[in-house]
C-alpha positions in Angstrom: 0.0 0.0 0.0 1.1 3.6 -0.6 1.8 5.4 2.6 4.1 8.2 3.9 6.9 7.0 6.1 9.1 9.5 8.1 12.8 8.7 8.5 15.5 10.1 10.7 19.2 9.2 10.5 21.3 9.3 13.7 24.9 10.6 13.8 27.8 8.4 13.1 28.9 6.3 16.1 25.3 6.0 17.5 23.9 2.5 18.3 20.3 1.4 18.0 20.0 1.6 21.8 20.9 5.4 21.6 17.8 6.4 19.6 15.4 6.9 22.5 15.6 10.2 24.5 16.5 9.8 28.2 13.2 11.4 29.1 11.2 8.4 27.8 11.3 5.0 29.4 9.9 2.4 27.1 10.7 -1.3 26.6 11.3 -2.3 23.0 10.1 -5.3 21.1 13.0 -6.8 19.3 12.7 -8.7 15.9 14.5 -9.1 12.6 13.6 -7.8 9.1 15.5 -9.7 6.4 18.3 -10.4 8.8 18.5 -6.8 10.2 18.0 -6.4 14.0 15.1 -4.0 14.8 13.7 -2.4 17.9 10.1 -1.3 18.0 8.8 1.2 20.6 5.2 2.3 21.1 3.4 4.6 23.4 -0.3 5.3 24.1 -1.3 8.6 25.7 -4.9 8.8 27.0 -6.5 12.2 26.4 -9.7 13.9 27.5 -10.4 16.9 25.3 -11.5 20.0 27.2 -14.4 20.6 24.9 -16.1 17.5 26.3 -16.7 19.4 29.5 -19.2 21.6 27.6 -21.5 18.6 27.5 -21.1 17.4 31.1 -24.7 18.4 31.9 -26.2 16.5 29.0 -26.7 13.0 30.4 -26.9 11.2 27.1 -23.5 12.7 26.0 -21.8 12.5 29.4 -22.3 8.7 29.4 -20.4 8.3 26.2 -16.6 7.4 26.3 -15.2 10.5 24.8 -11.6 9.8 25.7 -9.1 9.2 23.0 -5.6 7.7 22.6 -2.7 9.2 20.7 -0.7 6.3 19.4 2.9 6.7 18.4 5.6 4.2 17.4 9.3 4.1 16.6 11.1 1.5 14.6 14.9 1.5 14.9 17.4 -0.4 12.8 21.1 -0.2 11.9 22.1 -0.5 8.2 25.7 -0.3 7.2 26.6 0.9 10.7 24.2 3.8 10.6 21.1 3.9 12.7 17.7 4.8 11.1 14.6 5.7 13.0 11.2 5.3 11.3 8.5 7.2 13.1 4.7 6.7 13.1 2.3 9.1 14.6 4.0 11.8 16.6 7.0 9.6 17.6 9.5 12.3 16.6 9.6 13.3 20.3 10.7 9.9 21.4 14.1 10.3 19.6 17.1 11.9 21.3 17.3 15.3 19.6 21.1 15.5 20.1 21.5 12.2 18.2 19.8 13.4 15.0 21.8 14.0 11.8 20.6 17.5 10.9 19.6 18.1 7.3 19.7 14.4 6.5 16.2 14.7 4.9 17.0 17.8 2.8 20.2 16.4 1.5 18.7 13.1 0.7 15.7 14.7 -1.0 18.0 16.8 -3.2 19.8 13.6 -4.2 16.7 11.6 -5.0 14.5 14.2 -6.7 14.3 15.2 -10.3 15.3 18.9 -10.4 12.6 19.6 -13.0 9.8 17.9 -10.9 9.7 19.9 -7.7 6.4 20.3 -5.9 7.2 22.8 -3.1 10.1 24.7 -1.6 10.4 26.3 1.8 13.1 28.9 2.2 14.3 31.8 4.4 16.3 34.8 3.5 19.6 36.1 5.0 19.6 39.7 3.7 17.2 41.3 6.2 15.0 40.4 9.1 14.6 36.6 8.7 11.6 35.9 6.6 10.5 32.3 6.0 8.3 31.4 3.2 6.9 28.4 1.4 5.9 28.2 -2.3 3.8 25.3 -3.5 2.6 24.6 -7.1 -0.3 22.5 -8.4 2.1 21.2 -11.1 5.7 20.2 -11.0 8.3 22.9 -11.7 12.0 23.3 -11.8 13.5 24.7 -8.6 14.5 27.9 -10.6 10.8 28.6 -11.2 10.2 28.9 -7.4 12.5 32.0 -7.5 14.9 30.4 -5.1 18.0 32.6 -4.9 20.7 30.2 -3.8 23.3 32.9 -3.1 21.0 34.9 -0.7 18.5 32.4 0.6 18.6 29.2 2.7 16.7 26.2 1.5 14.8 24.8 4.5 12.9 21.9 2.9 12.0 20.6 -0.6 9.3 18.2 -1.9 9.6 16.6 -5.3 9.2 13.5 -7.5 11.8 10.8 -7.1 14.0 10.2 -10.2 13.2 6.7 -11.4 13.1 4.7 -14.6 9.7 3.4 -13.5 6.4 5.4 -13.5 5.8 5.2 -9.8 5.3 8.8 -8.9 6.9 8.4 -5.6 7.8 11.6 -3.9 10.0 12.8 -1.0 10.0 15.7 1.3 13.1 16.5 3.3 14.4 18.8 6.1 15.9 17.2 9.1 13.8 14.1 8.5 12.8 12.6 5.2 9.2 11.8 4.3 8.9 9.2 1.6 5.5 8.5 0.0 5.6 5.2 -1.8 4.2 1.7 -2.0 6.0 -0.1 0.8 5.8 -3.2 2.9 7.4 -3.7 6.3 10.0 -6.2 4.9 11.2 -3.4 2.5 12.3 -1.1 5.3 16.0 -2.3 5.5 16.3 -1.9 1.7 14.7 1.6 1.9 17.2 2.5 4.7 20.1 1.4 2.5 18.7 3.3 -0.5 18.3 6.5 1.5 21.8 6.2 3.0 23.3 5.7 -0.5 21.5 8.8 -1.7 22.6 10.8 1.4 26.2 10.0 0.8 26.2 10.5 -2.9 28.1 13.6 -3.9 26.8 13.5 -7.4 23.7 15.4 -6.3 26.0 18.5 -6.3 25.9 18.1 -10.1 22.1 18.8 -10.0 22.3 21.3 -7.2 25.8 22.8 -7.1 24.8 25.4 -4.5 23.4 22.9 -1.9 26.3 23.3 0.6 26.9 27.0 0.0 25.1 28.2 3.2 23.9 25.7 5.8 22.5 26.9 9.2 24.0 25.1 12.1 21.2 23.3 13.9 23.2 20.8 15.8 23.4 22.1 19.4 26.7 20.4 20.0 28.3 22.2 17.1 26.6 25.4 18.1 28.2 25.1 21.6 31.6 24.3 20.1 31.4 27.4 17.9 30.5 29.5 20.8 33.5 28.2 22.7 35.8 29.1 19.8 34.1 32.5 19.6 34.9 33.2 23.3 38.5 32.1 22.8 38.9 34.5 19.9 37.3 37.4 21.9 39.5 36.8 25.0 42.6 36.6 22.7 41.5 40.0 21.4 41.3 38.8 17.8 39.0 41.7 16.8 39.8 41.3 13.1 37.8 38.1 13.3 35.1 39.2 15.8 33.3 42.6 15.5 30.3 44.3 16.9 27.5 45.9 14.9 23.9 47.0 15.8 21.4 44.3 14.7 18.7 46.7 13.7 18.2 49.5 11.1 19.0 52.8 12.9 17.1 56.0 12.3 18.5 59.5 12.0 17.5 60.5 15.6 20.3 58.4 17.2 23.0 59.9 19.5 25.0 56.7 19.9 25.6 53.5 22.0 26.1 52.9 25.6 28.1 50.0 27.1 27.1 50.5 30.7 23.5 50.8 32.0 22.8 54.4 32.9 20.9 55.0 36.1 17.8 57.1 35.8 18.7 59.2 38.9 22.2 59.9 37.8 23.1 63.6 37.5 25.3 63.0 34.5 24.1 61.8 31.1 25.0 58.3 29.8 28.5 57.7 28.4 27.8 57.5 24.7 30.0 56.1 21.9 29.2 57.2 18.4 30.6 53.9 16.8 30.0 50.5 18.2 33.4 49.0 19.1 33.8 45.6 20.7 37.0 46.2 22.5 35.8 49.4 24.0 32.6 47.7 25.1 34.5 45.0 26.9 36.8 47.6 28.5 33.8 49.6 29.7 32.2 46.4 31.2 35.5 45.4 32.8 35.4 42.0 31.1 38.2 42.3 28.5 40.0 38.9 28.4 37.4 37.4 30.8 34.4 36.9 28.6 32.1 33.9 29.2 29.0 32.6 27.4 26.8 33.8 30.3 28.3 37.3 30.0 27.7 37.4 26.3 24.0 36.7 26.9 23.5 38.8 30.0 25.6 42.0 29.1 23.7 44.6 27.0 24.5 47.1 24.4 22.3 50.2 24.8 21.0 52.5 22.0 20.3 56.1 22.8 18.1 58.6 20.9 18.9 62.2 20.1 17.5 63.2 23.6 19.9 60.7 25.2 17.0 58.5 26.3 17.6 54.8 25.9 15.4 53.4 23.1 16.8 49.9 22.7 18.9 47.3 24.5 20.4 44.2 22.9 22.3 41.2 24.3 26.0 41.6 23.4 25.9 38.1 21.7 23.3 39.3 19.2 25.6 42.2 18.2 28.5 40.0 17.3 29.7 39.1 13.9 32.4 36.5 13.7 34.3 34.2 11.3 35.7 30.9 12.7 37.6 28.2 10.9 37.3 24.8 12.4 38.3 21.3 11.1 38.7 22.7 7.6 35.2 24.3 7.6 34.2 28.0 7.8 31.6 29.1 10.3 30.0 32.5 10.4 28.1 34.1 13.3 25.5 36.7 12.2 22.8 38.2 14.4 22.8 35.3 16.9 22.9 32.4 14.4 25.8 30.3 13.2 26.2 29.2 9.6 28.5 26.7 7.9 29.8 28.2 4.6 31.3 26.3 1.7 35.0 27.3 1.4 35.0 27.7 -2.4 31.8 29.8 -2.2 33.4 32.0 0.5 36.4 32.6 -1.8 34.2 33.5 -4.7 32.3 36.0 -2.7 35.5 37.6 -1.2 37.2 37.8 -4.6 34.2 39.6 -6.0 34.2 42.1 -3.2 37.9 42.8 -3.4 37.7 43.3 -7.1 34.8 45.7 -6.9 35.5 49.1 -8.3 36.4 51.6 -5.5 34.9 55.1 -5.8 37.4 57.9 -6.0 35.1 60.7 -4.7 36.6 62.4 -1.7 34.0 62.3 1.1 34.5 64.5 4.2 35.0 62.6 7.5 31.8 61.9 9.5 33.5 62.4 12.9 30.7 61.9 15.4 27.8 62.5 13.0 25.2 59.9 12.3 24.0 59.4 8.7 21.3 62.1 8.6 23.3 65.0 10.1 26.4 64.0 8.1 24.5 64.1 4.8 23.1 67.5 5.6 26.5 68.8 6.6 28.3 67.8 3.4 25.5 68.7 1.0 26.9 72.0 -0.3 25.0 72.1 -3.6 28.3 72.1 -5.4 30.0 68.7 -4.8 26.9 67.0 -3.3 23.2 67.6 -3.7 21.0 66.2 -0.9 18.1 63.9 -1.7 18.0 62.1 1.7 14.3 61.7 2.7 13.1 63.1 -0.6 10.6 60.6 -1.8 9.6 59.5 -5.3 6.3 58.0 -6.1 5.3 55.5 -8.8 1.8 55.1 -10.1 1.8 51.3 -9.6 3.7 51.2 -6.4 2.2 50.7 -2.9 4.4 53.2 -1.3 6.9 56.0 -2.2 10.7 55.3 -1.9 13.9 57.3 -1.4 15.7 57.7 -4.7 19.1 58.1 -3.2 21.0 60.1 -0.5 23.3 62.3 -2.7 23.8 63.3 -6.3 27.1 64.6 -7.7 27.6 67.1 -10.6 28.7 64.1 -12.7 25.2 62.6 -12.1 26.6 59.8 -9.8 23.8 58.3 -7.7 25.1 57.8 -4.1 23.6 55.7 -1.4 25.1 56.2 2.1 24.7 54.0 5.2 26.6 53.8 8.5 28.3 50.4 9.0 26.0 48.0 10.7 24.7 44.4 10.5 24.3 42.3 7.4 20.5 43.0 7.3 21.0 46.7 7.4 23.5 46.9 4.6 21.5 44.5 2.5 18.5 46.9 2.9 20.7 49.6 1.4 21.5 47.4 -1.6 17.9 46.6 -2.1 16.9 50.3 -2.0 19.5 51.0 -4.7 18.1 48.3 -6.9 14.5 49.5 -6.6 15.7 53.1 -7.4 17.7 51.9 -10.4 14.9 49.8 -11.8 12.4 52.6 -11.5 14.7 55.0 -13.2 14.7 52.8 -16.3 11.0 51.8 -16.3 9.3 55.0 -15.2 10.4 58.2 -17.1 8.7 60.5 -14.6 11.2 59.4 -11.9 13.8 61.8 -13.4 11.2 64.6 -13.4 10.4 64.0 -9.7 14.1 64.0 -8.8 14.6 67.3 -10.6 11.6 68.8 -8.9 13.4 68.1 -5.6 16.6 69.5 -7.0 14.9 72.7 -8.1 14.6 73.7 -4.4 18.4 73.5 -4.2 19.5 75.6 -7.2 19.9 75.2 -11.0 21.4 71.7 -11.1 19.3 69.1 -13.0 19.9 65.4 -12.9 20.4 63.7 -16.3 19.5 60.1 -17.1 19.4 58.8 -20.7 17.9 55.3 -20.8 19.3 54.8 -24.3 22.9 55.5 -23.2 25.3 52.7 -22.2 27.0 52.5 -19.8 24.5 54.2 -17.5 25.1 56.4 -14.4 27.5 55.3 -11.6 25.8 53.9 -8.5 28.0 54.4 -5.5 27.6 52.6 -2.1 29.4 54.7 0.5 29.8 53.0 3.9 30.5 55.1 7.0 32.8 53.1 9.2 35.8 53.6 11.5 37.8 50.7 10.2 41.2 51.3 8.5 39.9 49.6 5.4 36.5 48.9 3.9 34.9 45.9 5.6 31.5 44.2 5.2 30.1 41.2 7.0 30.1 38.1 4.9 26.4 38.1 4.2 26.5 41.7 3.2 29.2 40.7 0.7 26.9 38.0 -0.6 24.1 40.5 -1.2 26.5 43.1 -2.5 27.6 40.7 -5.2 24.0 39.7 -6.0 22.8 43.3 -6.4 26.0 44.6 -8.1 25.7 41.9 -10.7 22.0 42.7 -11.3 22.7 46.5 -11.5 25.6 45.8 -13.9 23.4 43.7 -16.1 21.0 46.7 -16.2 23.9 48.8 -17.6 24.9 50.7 -14.4 28.4 51.1 -13.2 28.7 50.0 -9.5 31.3 51.4 -7.1 31.8 51.1 -3.4 33.9 53.1 -0.8 34.4 53.8 2.8 33.7 57.1 4.5 36.2 57.5 7.3 35.4 58.7 10.8 
């Protein structure tokens, strides 16, 4: 019969007796399937739904047996020295969560599926506030038709038709576990386990999906703890070229700076405010330089103050950290509280693109202690720079207006400025620039609206000719105190994505640092 079976793979070195979580005490039934030793666990949970209490006064209903039983079962077997757990009902919670091989299901599903016969895709982005979405089609599509951006999104799960010479229409869905919908019999389970293990270990699936290992979130708690340990070692060794601090949120123009120590409401003096977030200075202010622990990273706060020096936000120090750690030949990145494992070749590709990106030769004044808004207003002299910050442009078919850019130059360069911050904030900057550039090509009245704003500043008029190639220069100017231009890795990922798209549209893309 055709049913859906759910399968988990345990980590290497685990035995069949290791499958059950310590919180569950069940006695297994042992038997063999085609010579393979198996353990079968089952559990019944009596339940009495609350809604039955509504009918307690109705004698005819109250006499009925309205209790139910939630039946769950777990079948455990070892095939080629790897332990498989087949779950029935809600038996997922019977398995030791630390023993599970994370992303076994997704990797196996990618290996088994036909890349042209995908049914659904679940993904999340890395370029702004995490957004998880699922796309499902009534017909089978290629994964490209689901608009999955492998260089800026993380694939969470996938459902598709199994590649086969036979017309079985079996399908699989995978994340941590694998769901296989097929015509199966109990005696087939050892053979199914062997088939899944072969698919999981088959590197040829990278020929179908070459991006599959580019960005993999770390979900294994033991690896997470190991990375946190290496992070703390790097911080206490003062390796601040590998570990930096950045605010995890988009900052407005009414910001005065950051506080490292909580300011008492009754204090006669205002809070000690730093205009740039600096990890070493934060640790010094907190008197924990060289003595950082995991508990301190979670309990210590970074405070954000508004223009009136009132505290408007407080973040755990851990959430503000960005780090790169190399361990056992693999590269791990910490971004906004999450660890990711990154493919080495992919990392090198992204870094090479960023290093080769054209640097803008415009001389920007130092920003000193200014934030973005005050800095832009200070340097906009209507000679070298024309201010368009907060000057909105509207499109007829758009749901809301948008900011065209921050500055324009007499050479008609389009400049977008942002103070150095987290990956999500810088990626927001790149996205804004793309929206602006696309509108400039597709909506002729954008130029007229820009020039209407410029008319208030003098006689300068912005020129854009959609028929001319190459088109205007688009400049990303990052305000940061570093000695050299730096971006978090995920910002480099998105910079490459948007720079390539802008270049394909005919624009010239440049990047530079505005020094403090």
